py3Dmol code that shows the C-alpha trace and the ligand (Angstrom):
import py3Dmol

protein = """\
ATOM      1  CA  UNK A   1     -29.243  -2.081  -9.945  1.00  0.00           C
ATOM      2  CA  UNK A   2     -29.571  -5.890 -10.014  1.00  0.00           C
ATOM      3  CA  UNK A   3     -26.783  -7.619  -8.292  1.00  0.00           C
ATOM      4  CA  UNK A   4     -25.531 -11.245  -7.990  1.00  0.00           C
ATOM      5  CA  UNK A   5     -23.294 -11.931  -4.947  1.00  0.00           C
ATOM      6  CA  UNK A   6     -20.888 -14.871  -5.420  1.00  0.00           C
ATOM      7  CA  UNK A   7     -19.123 -16.498  -2.440  1.00  0.00           C
ATOM      8  CA  UNK A   8     -22.431 -15.814  -0.752  1.00  0.00           C
ATOM      9  CA  UNK A   9     -21.790 -17.755   2.481  1.00  0.00           C
ATOM     10  CA  UNK A  10     -18.245 -16.325   2.917  1.00  0.00           C
ATOM     11  CA  UNK A  11     -17.336 -13.679   5.413  1.00  0.00           C
ATOM     12  CA  UNK A  12     -17.479 -10.984   2.653  1.00  0.00           C
ATOM     13  CA  UNK A  13     -20.352 -12.645   0.797  1.00  0.00           C
ATOM     14  CA  UNK A  14     -22.654 -12.402   3.626  1.00  0.00           C
ATOM     15  CA  UNK A  15     -21.649  -8.771   4.336  1.00  0.00           C
ATOM     16  CA  UNK A  16     -22.155  -8.013   0.701  1.00  0.00           C
ATOM     17  CA  UNK A  17     -25.603  -9.489   0.711  1.00  0.00           C
ATOM     18  CA  UNK A  18     -26.498  -7.496   3.840  1.00  0.00           C
ATOM     19  CA  UNK A  19     -25.085  -4.217   2.530  1.00  0.00           C
ATOM     20  CA  UNK A  20     -26.730  -4.615  -0.869  1.00  0.00           C
ATOM     21  CA  UNK A  21     -30.057  -5.702   0.701  1.00  0.00           C
ATOM     22  CA  UNK A  22     -30.085  -2.528   2.838  1.00  0.00           C
ATOM     23  CA  UNK A  23     -29.423  -0.272  -0.159  1.00  0.00           C
ATOM     24  CA  UNK A  24     -32.569   1.321  -1.723  1.00  0.00           C
ATOM     25  CA  UNK A  25     -31.177   1.361  -5.223  1.00  0.00           C
ATOM     26  CA  UNK A  26     -29.998  -2.219  -5.194  1.00  0.00           C
ATOM     27  CA  UNK A  27     -31.829  -5.413  -5.791  1.00  0.00           C
ATOM     28  CA  UNK A  28     -30.130  -8.842  -5.038  1.00  0.00           C
ATOM     29  CA  UNK A  29     -31.321 -11.257  -7.741  1.00  0.00           C
ATOM     30  CA  UNK A  30     -28.794 -14.038  -7.181  1.00  0.00           C
ATOM     31  CA  UNK A  31     -26.563 -15.520  -4.381  1.00  0.00           C
ATOM     32  CA  UNK A  32     -24.037 -18.180  -5.473  1.00  0.00           C
ATOM     33  CA  UNK A  33     -21.901 -20.750  -3.497  1.00  0.00           C
ATOM     34  CA  UNK A  34     -19.922 -23.751  -4.326  1.00  0.00           C
ATOM     35  CA  UNK A  35     -21.447 -27.119  -5.145  1.00  0.00           C
ATOM     36  CA  UNK A  36     -22.124 -29.175  -1.984  1.00  0.00           C
ATOM     37  CA  UNK A  37     -22.155 -26.222   0.296  1.00  0.00           C
ATOM     38  CA  UNK A  38     -24.716 -26.754   2.996  1.00  0.00           C
ATOM     39  CA  UNK A  39     -26.255 -23.253   2.326  1.00  0.00           C
ATOM     40  CA  UNK A  40     -27.373 -24.212  -1.130  1.00  0.00           C
ATOM     41  CA  UNK A  41     -31.167 -23.858  -1.402  1.00  0.00           C
ATOM     42  CA  UNK A  42     -31.599 -21.713   1.686  1.00  0.00           C
ATOM     43  CA  UNK A  43     -32.750 -18.104   1.629  1.00  0.00           C
ATOM     44  CA  UNK A  44     -29.895 -15.743   0.980  1.00  0.00           C
ATOM     45  CA  UNK A  45     -31.218 -13.259   3.483  1.00  0.00           C
ATOM     46  CA  UNK A  46     -31.643 -15.777   6.284  1.00  0.00           C
ATOM     47  CA  UNK A  47     -28.214 -17.117   5.587  1.00  0.00           C
ATOM     48  CA  UNK A  48     -26.699 -13.613   5.908  1.00  0.00           C
ATOM     49  CA  UNK A  49     -28.504 -13.154   9.293  1.00  0.00           C
ATOM     50  CA  UNK A  50     -31.336 -10.978   8.090  1.00  0.00           C
ATOM     51  CA  UNK A  51     -35.013 -11.369   7.196  1.00  0.00           C
ATOM     52  CA  UNK A  52     -35.756 -13.547   4.058  1.00  0.00           C
ATOM     53  CA  UNK A  53     -35.029 -12.084   0.650  1.00  0.00           C
ATOM     54  CA  UNK A  54     -36.969 -14.650  -1.315  1.00  0.00           C
ATOM     55  CA  UNK A  55     -33.802 -15.640  -3.142  1.00  0.00           C
ATOM     56  CA  UNK A  56     -32.377 -19.084  -2.748  1.00  0.00           C
ATOM     57  CA  UNK A  57     -28.621 -19.625  -2.779  1.00  0.00           C
ATOM     58  CA  UNK A  58     -27.627 -21.576  -5.935  1.00  0.00           C
ATOM     59  CA  UNK A  59     -24.540 -23.560  -6.841  1.00  0.00           C
ATOM     60  CA  UNK A  60     -24.204 -22.419 -10.450  1.00  0.00           C
ATOM     61  CA  UNK A  61     -24.202 -18.821 -11.538  1.00  0.00           C
ATOM     62  CA  UNK A  62     -25.929 -19.938 -14.765  1.00  0.00           C
ATOM     63  CA  UNK A  63     -29.002 -20.911 -12.610  1.00  0.00           C
ATOM     64  CA  UNK A  64     -29.654 -17.282 -11.496  1.00  0.00           C
ATOM     65  CA  UNK A  65     -32.869 -16.063 -13.197  1.00  0.00           C
ATOM     66  CA  UNK A  66     -33.126 -12.506 -14.404  1.00  0.00           C
ATOM     67  CA  UNK A  67     -30.641 -10.042 -15.873  1.00  0.00           C
ATOM     68  CA  UNK A  68     -27.923  -8.905 -13.495  1.00  0.00           C
ATOM     69  CA  UNK A  69     -26.342  -5.520 -13.896  1.00  0.00           C
ATOM     70  CA  UNK A  70     -23.257  -6.433 -11.761  1.00  0.00           C
ATOM     71  CA  UNK A  71     -21.686  -9.390 -10.069  1.00  0.00           C
ATOM     72  CA  UNK A  72     -19.931  -8.696  -6.726  1.00  0.00           C
ATOM     73  CA  UNK A  73     -17.276 -11.443  -6.478  1.00  0.00           C
ATOM     74  CA  UNK A  74     -15.233 -11.928  -3.271  1.00  0.00           C
ATOM     75  CA  UNK A  75     -14.291 -15.615  -3.627  1.00  0.00           C
ATOM     76  CA  UNK A  76     -11.234 -17.543  -4.616  1.00  0.00           C
ATOM     77  CA  UNK A  77      -8.860 -17.214  -7.640  1.00  0.00           C
ATOM     78  CA  UNK A  78     -10.044 -20.571  -9.029  1.00  0.00           C
ATOM     79  CA  UNK A  79     -13.627 -19.281  -9.428  1.00  0.00           C
ATOM     80  CA  UNK A  80     -12.780 -16.192 -11.339  1.00  0.00           C
ATOM     81  CA  UNK A  81     -12.690 -17.592 -14.995  1.00  0.00           C
ATOM     82  CA  UNK A  82     -16.292 -19.019 -14.575  1.00  0.00           C
ATOM     83  CA  UNK A  83     -17.579 -15.783 -13.158  1.00  0.00           C
ATOM     84  CA  UNK A  84     -15.994 -13.674 -15.885  1.00  0.00           C
ATOM     85  CA  UNK A  85     -17.139 -16.009 -18.576  1.00  0.00           C
ATOM     86  CA  UNK A  86     -20.819 -15.684 -17.337  1.00  0.00           C
ATOM     87  CA  UNK A  87     -20.298 -11.782 -17.135  1.00  0.00           C
ATOM     88  CA  UNK A  88     -19.018 -11.528 -20.635  1.00  0.00           C
ATOM     89  CA  UNK A  89     -21.784 -13.782 -22.031  1.00  0.00           C
ATOM     90  CA  UNK A  90     -24.504 -11.764 -20.297  1.00  0.00           C
ATOM     91  CA  UNK A  91     -22.944  -8.291 -20.625  1.00  0.00           C
ATOM     92  CA  UNK A  92     -22.762  -7.998 -16.772  1.00  0.00           C
ATOM     93  CA  UNK A  93     -20.299  -5.686 -15.021  1.00  0.00           C
ATOM     94  CA  UNK A  94     -17.986  -7.336 -12.323  1.00  0.00           C
ATOM     95  CA  UNK A  95     -16.597  -5.984  -9.123  1.00  0.00           C
ATOM     96  CA  UNK A  96     -13.879  -8.281  -7.987  1.00  0.00           C
ATOM     97  CA  UNK A  97     -12.441  -8.154  -4.436  1.00  0.00           C
ATOM     98  CA  UNK A  98     -10.661 -11.594  -4.416  1.00  0.00           C
ATOM     99  CA  UNK A  99      -6.973 -11.297  -3.489  1.00  0.00           C
ATOM    100  CA  UNK A 100      -4.173 -13.816  -4.037  1.00  0.00           C
ATOM    101  CA  UNK A 101      -4.635 -13.455  -7.900  1.00  0.00           C
ATOM    102  CA  UNK A 102      -1.647 -14.128 -10.156  1.00  0.00           C
ATOM    103  CA  UNK A 103      -0.666 -13.119 -13.674  1.00  0.00           C
ATOM    104  CA  UNK A 104      -3.140 -15.554 -15.300  1.00  0.00           C
ATOM    105  CA  UNK A 105      -6.033 -14.175 -13.433  1.00  0.00           C
ATOM    106  CA  UNK A 106      -5.082 -10.539 -14.144  1.00  0.00           C
ATOM    107  CA  UNK A 107      -4.801 -11.446 -17.901  1.00  0.00           C
ATOM    108  CA  UNK A 108      -8.369 -12.781 -17.688  1.00  0.00           C
ATOM    109  CA  UNK A 109      -9.584  -9.575 -16.065  1.00  0.00           C
ATOM    110  CA  UNK A 110      -7.973  -7.520 -18.756  1.00  0.00           C
ATOM    111  CA  UNK A 111      -9.449  -9.805 -21.458  1.00  0.00           C
ATOM    112  CA  UNK A 112     -12.907  -9.509 -19.958  1.00  0.00           C
ATOM    113  CA  UNK A 113     -12.576  -5.785 -19.640  1.00  0.00           C
ATOM    114  CA  UNK A 114     -12.450  -5.555 -23.462  1.00  0.00           C
ATOM    115  CA  UNK A 115     -16.158  -6.470 -23.434  1.00  0.00           C
ATOM    116  CA  UNK A 116     -17.554  -5.457 -20.049  1.00  0.00           C
ATOM    117  CA  UNK A 117     -16.806  -2.963 -17.202  1.00  0.00           C
ATOM    118  CA  UNK A 118     -14.661  -4.569 -14.549  1.00  0.00           C
ATOM    119  CA  UNK A 119     -12.998  -3.361 -11.443  1.00  0.00           C
ATOM    120  CA  UNK A 120     -10.652  -5.252  -9.133  1.00  0.00           C
ATOM    121  CA  UNK A 121      -9.267  -3.800  -5.989  1.00  0.00           C
ATOM    122  CA  UNK A 122      -7.376  -5.567  -3.200  1.00  0.00           C
ATOM    123  CA  UNK A 123      -9.195  -3.282  -0.788  1.00  0.00           C
ATOM    124  CA  UNK A 124     -12.427  -1.269  -1.246  1.00  0.00           C
ATOM    125  CA  UNK A 125     -12.081   0.838   1.852  1.00  0.00           C
ATOM    126  CA  UNK A 126     -11.650   4.531   1.375  1.00  0.00           C
ATOM    127  CA  UNK A 127      -9.071   4.742   4.136  1.00  0.00           C
ATOM    128  CA  UNK A 128      -6.707   2.191   2.704  1.00  0.00           C
ATOM    129  CA  UNK A 129      -6.745   4.010  -0.616  1.00  0.00           C
ATOM    130  CA  UNK A 130      -5.984   7.253   1.174  1.00  0.00           C
ATOM    131  CA  UNK A 131      -2.993   5.688   2.980  1.00  0.00           C
ATOM    132  CA  UNK A 132      -1.739   4.308  -0.413  1.00  0.00           C
ATOM    133  CA  UNK A 133      -1.612   7.976  -1.519  1.00  0.00           C
ATOM    134  CA  UNK A 134      -0.074   9.080   1.747  1.00  0.00           C
ATOM    135  CA  UNK A 135       2.539   6.287   1.349  1.00  0.00           C
ATOM    136  CA  UNK A 136       3.466   7.660  -1.940  1.00  0.00           C
ATOM    137  CA  UNK A 137       3.894  11.195  -0.541  1.00  0.00           C
ATOM    138  CA  UNK A 138       5.921   9.957   2.370  1.00  0.00           C
ATOM    139  CA  UNK A 139       8.150   7.736   0.091  1.00  0.00           C
ATOM    140  CA  UNK A 140       8.832  10.586  -2.193  1.00  0.00           C
ATOM    141  CA  UNK A 141       9.630  12.997   0.559  1.00  0.00           C
ATOM    142  CA  UNK A 142      11.639  10.644   2.868  1.00  0.00           C
ATOM    143  CA  UNK A 143      13.258   8.378   0.345  1.00  0.00           C
ATOM    144  CA  UNK A 144      17.039   7.834   0.738  1.00  0.00           C
ATOM    145  CA  UNK A 145      17.567   8.097   4.445  1.00  0.00           C
ATOM    146  CA  UNK A 146      14.426   6.163   5.486  1.00  0.00           C
ATOM    147  CA  UNK A 147      14.026   2.388   5.528  1.00  0.00           C
ATOM    148  CA  UNK A 148      10.540   1.280   4.547  1.00  0.00           C
ATOM    149  CA  UNK A 149       8.887  -1.760   6.117  1.00  0.00           C
ATOM    150  CA  UNK A 150       5.321  -2.925   5.754  1.00  0.00           C
ATOM    151  CA  UNK A 151       3.360  -4.907   8.496  1.00  0.00           C
ATOM    152  CA  UNK A 152      -0.147  -6.321   8.042  1.00  0.00           C
ATOM    153  CA  UNK A 153      -2.337  -8.296  10.301  1.00  0.00           C
ATOM    154  CA  UNK A 154      -5.371 -10.325   9.430  1.00  0.00           C
ATOM    155  CA  UNK A 155      -7.724 -13.024  10.982  1.00  0.00           C
ATOM    156  CA  UNK A 156      -6.545 -16.553  11.424  1.00  0.00           C
ATOM    157  CA  UNK A 157      -8.690 -17.812   8.446  1.00  0.00           C
ATOM    158  CA  UNK A 158      -7.059 -15.602   5.784  1.00  0.00           C
ATOM    159  CA  UNK A 159      -5.522 -17.864   3.143  1.00  0.00           C
ATOM    160  CA  UNK A 160      -3.165 -15.588   1.160  1.00  0.00           C
ATOM    161  CA  UNK A 161      -0.098 -13.738   2.427  1.00  0.00           C
ATOM    162  CA  UNK A 162       0.970 -11.027   2.396  1.00  0.00           C
ATOM    163  CA  UNK A 163      -2.481  -9.349   1.812  1.00  0.00           C
ATOM    164  CA  UNK A 164      -3.475  -7.847  -1.474  1.00  0.00           C
ATOM    165  CA  UNK A 165      -3.421  -4.484   0.245  1.00  0.00           C
ATOM    166  CA  UNK A 166       0.147  -4.981   1.521  1.00  0.00           C
ATOM    167  CA  UNK A 167       1.229  -5.848  -1.984  1.00  0.00           C
ATOM    168  CA  UNK A 168      -0.489  -2.702  -3.181  1.00  0.00           C
ATOM    169  CA  UNK A 169       1.390  -0.592  -0.581  1.00  0.00           C
ATOM    170  CA  UNK A 170       4.575  -2.432  -1.443  1.00  0.00           C
ATOM    171  CA  UNK A 171       4.193  -1.521  -5.110  1.00  0.00           C
ATOM    172  CA  UNK A 172       3.895   2.075  -4.241  1.00  0.00           C
ATOM    173  CA  UNK A 173       7.208   2.051  -2.257  1.00  0.00           C
ATOM    174  CA  UNK A 174       8.940  -0.124  -4.842  1.00  0.00           C
ATOM    175  CA  UNK A 175       7.912   2.310  -7.533  1.00  0.00           C
ATOM    176  CA  UNK A 176       9.175   5.406  -5.644  1.00  0.00           C
ATOM    177  CA  UNK A 177      12.372   3.744  -4.262  1.00  0.00           C
ATOM    178  CA  UNK A 178      13.118   2.076  -7.595  1.00  0.00           C
ATOM    179  CA  UNK A 179      13.876  -1.223  -5.930  1.00  0.00           C
ATOM    180  CA  UNK A 180      13.263  -4.948  -6.399  1.00  0.00           C
ATOM    181  CA  UNK A 181      14.978  -5.916  -3.089  1.00  0.00           C
ATOM    182  CA  UNK A 182      12.031  -7.183  -1.056  1.00  0.00           C
ATOM    183  CA  UNK A 183      12.247  -9.520   2.045  1.00  0.00           C
ATOM    184  CA  UNK A 184       9.250 -11.401   3.401  1.00  0.00           C
ATOM    185  CA  UNK A 185      10.244 -11.657   7.048  1.00  0.00           C
ATOM    186  CA  UNK A 186      13.775 -12.196   8.374  1.00  0.00           C
ATOM    187  CA  UNK A 187      15.288 -15.121  10.335  1.00  0.00           C
ATOM    188  CA  UNK A 188      18.748 -16.026  11.600  1.00  0.00           C
ATOM    189  CA  UNK A 189      21.867 -14.078  10.681  1.00  0.00           C
ATOM    190  CA  UNK A 190      19.987 -11.919   8.150  1.00  0.00           C
ATOM    191  CA  UNK A 191      22.788  -9.413   8.046  1.00  0.00           C
ATOM    192  CA  UNK A 192      22.642  -5.617   8.009  1.00  0.00           C
ATOM    193  CA  UNK A 193      19.735  -4.072   6.276  1.00  0.00           C
ATOM    194  CA  UNK A 194      20.763  -2.734   2.855  1.00  0.00           C
ATOM    195  CA  UNK A 195      19.420   0.596   1.810  1.00  0.00           C
ATOM    196  CA  UNK A 196      16.293   0.491  -0.413  1.00  0.00           C
ATOM    197  CA  UNK A 197      15.321  -2.902   0.815  1.00  0.00           C
ATOM    198  CA  UNK A 198      11.706  -3.128   1.714  1.00  0.00           C
ATOM    199  CA  UNK A 199      10.553  -5.662   4.473  1.00  0.00           C
ATOM    200  CA  UNK A 200       7.037  -7.166   4.458  1.00  0.00           C
ATOM    201  CA  UNK A 201       5.658  -8.980   7.493  1.00  0.00           C
ATOM    202  CA  UNK A 202       2.270 -10.863   7.509  1.00  0.00           C
ATOM    203  CA  UNK A 203       0.753 -11.509  10.932  1.00  0.00           C
ATOM    204  CA  UNK A 204      -2.149 -13.826  11.387  1.00  0.00           C
ATOM    205  CA  UNK A 205      -4.416 -14.290  14.406  1.00  0.00           C
ATOM    206  CA  UNK A 206      -7.836 -14.083  15.896  1.00  0.00           C
ATOM    207  CA  UNK A 207     -10.539 -12.135  14.149  1.00  0.00           C
ATOM    208  CA  UNK A 208      -8.592  -9.080  13.007  1.00  0.00           C
ATOM    209  CA  UNK A 209     -10.452  -7.624   9.934  1.00  0.00           C
ATOM    210  CA  UNK A 210      -7.416  -5.893   8.425  1.00  0.00           C
ATOM    211  CA  UNK A 211      -4.528  -3.829   9.770  1.00  0.00           C
ATOM    212  CA  UNK A 212      -1.819  -2.215   7.601  1.00  0.00           C
ATOM    213  CA  UNK A 213       1.147  -0.080   8.625  1.00  0.00           C
ATOM    214  CA  UNK A 214       3.878   1.343   6.419  1.00  0.00           C
ATOM    215  CA  UNK A 215       6.949   2.335   8.496  1.00  0.00           C
ATOM    216  CA  UNK A 216       9.596   4.764   7.311  1.00  0.00           C
ATOM    217  CA  UNK A 217      12.502   4.506   9.786  1.00  0.00           C
ATOM    218  CA  UNK A 218      15.169   7.182   9.634  1.00  0.00           C
ATOM    219  CA  UNK A 219      17.979   8.261  12.023  1.00  0.00           C
ATOM    220  CA  UNK A 220      16.335   9.734  15.115  1.00  0.00           C
ATOM    221  CA  UNK A 221      12.811   9.617  13.809  1.00  0.00           C
ATOM    222  CA  UNK A 222      10.219   7.293  12.361  1.00  0.00           C
ATOM    223  CA  UNK A 223       7.028   7.835  10.397  1.00  0.00           C
ATOM    224  CA  UNK A 224       4.278   5.318  10.605  1.00  0.00           C
ATOM    225  CA  UNK A 225       1.204   5.379   8.368  1.00  0.00           C
ATOM    226  CA  UNK A 226      -1.566   3.002   9.736  1.00  0.00           C
ATOM    227  CA  UNK A 227      -4.944   1.952   8.747  1.00  0.00           C
ATOM    228  CA  UNK A 228      -7.220  -0.452  10.789  1.00  0.00           C
ATOM    229  CA  UNK A 229     -10.500  -1.854   9.676  1.00  0.00           C
ATOM    230  CA  UNK A 230     -13.022  -2.969  12.389  1.00  0.00           C
ATOM    231  CA  UNK A 231     -15.923  -4.110  10.242  1.00  0.00           C
ATOM    232  CA  UNK A 232     -16.167  -5.819   6.850  1.00  0.00           C
ATOM    233  CA  UNK A 233     -19.052  -3.440   6.002  1.00  0.00           C
ATOM    234  CA  UNK A 234     -16.337  -0.963   5.148  1.00  0.00           C
ATOM    235  CA  UNK A 235     -15.253  -3.188   2.239  1.00  0.00           C
ATOM    236  CA  UNK A 236     -18.862  -4.094   1.234  1.00  0.00           C
ATOM    237  CA  UNK A 237     -19.855  -0.341   1.088  1.00  0.00           C
ATOM    238  CA  UNK A 238     -16.889   0.351  -1.072  1.00  0.00           C
ATOM    239  CA  UNK A 239     -17.684  -2.531  -3.372  1.00  0.00           C
ATOM    240  CA  UNK A 240     -21.289  -1.380  -3.788  1.00  0.00           C
ATOM    241  CA  UNK A 241     -20.114   2.107  -4.495  1.00  0.00           C
ATOM    242  CA  UNK A 242     -17.696   0.621  -7.181  1.00  0.00           C
ATOM    243  CA  UNK A 243     -20.658  -1.389  -8.569  1.00  0.00           C
ATOM    244  CA  UNK A 244     -22.771   1.659  -8.951  1.00  0.00           C
ATOM    245  CA  UNK A 245     -19.929   3.609 -10.580  1.00  0.00           C
ATOM    246  CA  UNK A 246     -19.053   0.974 -13.216  1.00  0.00           C
ATOM    247  CA  UNK A 247     -22.330  -0.832 -14.137  1.00  0.00           C
ATOM    248  CA  UNK A 248     -23.633   1.629 -16.696  1.00  0.00           C
ATOM    249  CA  UNK A 249     -20.144   2.480 -18.064  1.00  0.00           C
ATOM    250  CA  UNK A 250     -18.554   1.332 -21.301  1.00  0.00           C
ATOM    251  CA  UNK A 251     -16.331  -1.840 -21.235  1.00  0.00           C
ATOM    252  CA  UNK A 252     -12.931  -1.226 -19.563  1.00  0.00           C
ATOM    253  CA  UNK A 253     -10.954  -1.833 -16.409  1.00  0.00           C
ATOM    254  CA  UNK A 254     -11.850   0.690 -13.833  1.00  0.00           C
ATOM    255  CA  UNK A 255      -9.782   1.564 -10.640  1.00  0.00           C
ATOM    256  CA  UNK A 256     -10.761   2.189  -7.157  1.00  0.00           C
ATOM    257  CA  UNK A 257      -9.044   5.586  -7.301  1.00  0.00           C
ATOM    258  CA  UNK A 258     -11.470   6.581 -10.070  1.00  0.00           C
ATOM    259  CA  UNK A 259     -14.454   5.397  -7.969  1.00  0.00           C
ATOM    260  CA  UNK A 260     -13.210   7.345  -4.924  1.00  0.00           C
ATOM    261  CA  UNK A 261     -12.050  10.394  -6.968  1.00  0.00           C
ATOM    262  CA  UNK A 262      -8.581  10.317  -5.520  1.00  0.00           C
TER     263      UNK A 262
END
"""
ligand_1 = """\
44
NAD
P -14.305 -16.644 2.737
O -13.366 -17.910 2.691
O -15.063 -16.465 4.054
O -15.380 -16.621 1.547
C -15.096 -17.090 0.276
C -16.416 -17.850 -0.237
O -16.315 -18.024 -1.610
C -16.541 -19.210 0.478
O -17.756 -19.228 1.049
C -16.386 -20.120 -0.722
O -17.184 -21.327 -0.510
C -16.852 -19.284 -1.792
N -16.613 -19.773 -3.154
C -15.392 -20.319 -3.600
N -15.445 -20.705 -4.871
C -16.705 -20.349 -5.320
C -17.412 -20.376 -6.570
N -16.830 -20.921 -7.626
N -18.630 -19.861 -6.620
C -19.281 -19.347 -5.566
N -18.667 -19.267 -4.320
C -17.432 -19.691 -4.260
O -13.303 -15.485 2.426
P -13.598 -13.909 2.676
O -12.924 -13.532 3.958
O -14.955 -13.618 2.397
O -12.719 -13.312 1.567
C -12.975 -13.706 0.211
C -11.828 -12.921 -0.673
O -11.966 -11.540 -0.568
C -10.407 -13.194 -0.189
O -9.532 -13.253 -1.310
C -10.043 -11.960 0.578
O -8.568 -11.672 0.691
C -10.759 -10.924 -0.244
N -11.097 -9.676 0.497
C -11.035 -8.496 -0.251
C -11.410 -7.346 0.315
C -11.395 -6.136 -0.561
O -11.756 -4.991 -0.124
N -10.953 -6.169 -1.814
C -11.822 -7.273 1.659
C -11.891 -8.460 2.316
C -11.556 -9.708 1.803
"""
view = py3Dmol.view(width=600, height=400)
view.addModel(protein, "pdb")
view.setStyle({"model": 0}, {"cartoon": {"style": "trace"}})
view.addModel(ligand_1, "xyz")
view.setStyle({"model": 1}, {"stick": {}})
view.zoomTo()
view.show()
């Protein structure tokens, strides 16, 4: 499988390069960063803290030579359209891990999925996708008498809030509780908590890779479903697994649940 890694110098980009380079079935043929980034022209392997790969980081995905089977894209929302256009033009599958996407970006993904295989997931770890399922079971069983709150914590450099994963967990609770009453933090005389409200808190600090907890608080007892990531390789391995799952498939939008078989 021939892979292009975009956002190559980012926290996830470097981890994606390392994980793909260590995989026997995968060949990195391109590493892409933004124009003016000081890593342009340097060896992608050296940049990712490994031995040289013989691939120079480029500032334009169109400059990658060779035919890629899949693009692994963990960048920013603004870069999505260029990467999808390239993928559609070259019949390349795309694994997207970027969070903070809006309706416009999801519409672009759906459009591209008519022509190429695409997967977007806010979290490629197995564990988080398991807790999404556990959250649904808990919400269905506990429901009425239990107040649901979601707390996430990430490193100080994270740009979007709440995390894409917190939104995914929120959507599960919203769906089961049939509610649109969501509060993002509370301050001042916030008043009593109405039933079926869902609170979401985003904490930021240090180098926390990604913690999520869904709390179901009832009278006299509380259930907490937690997941903590200690290394970005967890996401990179999941993204690579997703790449292998989709790259030979017909066009369409695939889900992380399909990849993981849950
Ligand atoms: P980061 O800021 O460290 O890296 C992003 C990189 O993308 C930067 O180096 C930036 O220069 C580069 N970039 C921006 N525009 C580009 C373009 N047009 N072409 C090429 N490169 C471009 O951020 P990060 O921590 O690596 O996270 C990246 C994204 O992935 C965020 O949205 C984050 O929330 C998300 N993320 C998702 C998962 C998941 O499992 N889905 C896991 C971790 C992070």
